[in-house]
N, C-alpha and C positions, 0 to 999 in steps of 0.2 A: 680485555679479555676476549672479545669477539675475534680481533685480528689473530690472536694466539691460537685460538680453536680452529681458525680458517687455515693457518699456516700448518698447524699439525695434521689437520685432515688431508690437506693437498700433499704433504709430505709423505703421509700414510699411503695414499693413492699412488704416489709416484714411486715409492720404494717396494710396493706390494710385488712387483714381479721377482724383485731380488729375494723376497721371501718365500714366494712360491716355486719358482722354476728349479732351484736344487732339489727340492723335495719330490717335484714332478719327475725330473730327470732321474733321479734315484730310483723311483718306482719303475720307470719306463725300461731303464737299463736292467734293472734286476728281473722284471717280468719278461722282456722281449729279448735279452741278450745285446752284444754289442751293436751288430748290424740292425737288428730290428729295433734297438732303442733308438737308433739315429732316424730310421724311417718313421717310427712313431713320433719322435720328437718333431719332425718337420711336418707331419700331418697334423699334428696338435697346433703347431704354430700356424699353419695355413688355415686351419678351422677358425682360430681366434682372429687371424686377419680379415677373412671373410665376414666373420661376425662384427667385427669393428667398422668394415666398410659399410655393410647392412644398417648398423646403427646410425652411421653418420648420414646415410642417405635418407633414413626415416627422420632424423632430426632437421635435416635441410628441407625436406617436404613440408615440415611441421611449421617451420620457421618462414617458408615462403607464404603459407597460408595466413599466419599470423601477420606478415607484413601486408599481405593483400587485404585483410580486414580492418587493419589499421588505417591504410590508405583511403579505403572506402569510407570509413568513420570521419577522417579527417576532411575529405572532399565533401561529405554531407554537411559537416559543421560548417565548412566554408560558404556553401551555398546558403545555408541558412543566415549567415551573418551579412 
């Protein structure tokens, strides 16, 4: 049951752009016209790309801090033994 739930959740996340992008494109084209729709689409894509890079950078920094804490704890435990 847990594996099926995990597969379903991962599939939902993976297919989420296929659900959202057509609706977003329709809105952008209807609101800004043909040329403006293309420009707005690429601006939105760039914003999401920068947001993704920022999230990766934050996650990497948190992961480095966690690894440093683990190494310090293991080193302290090794010194006590």
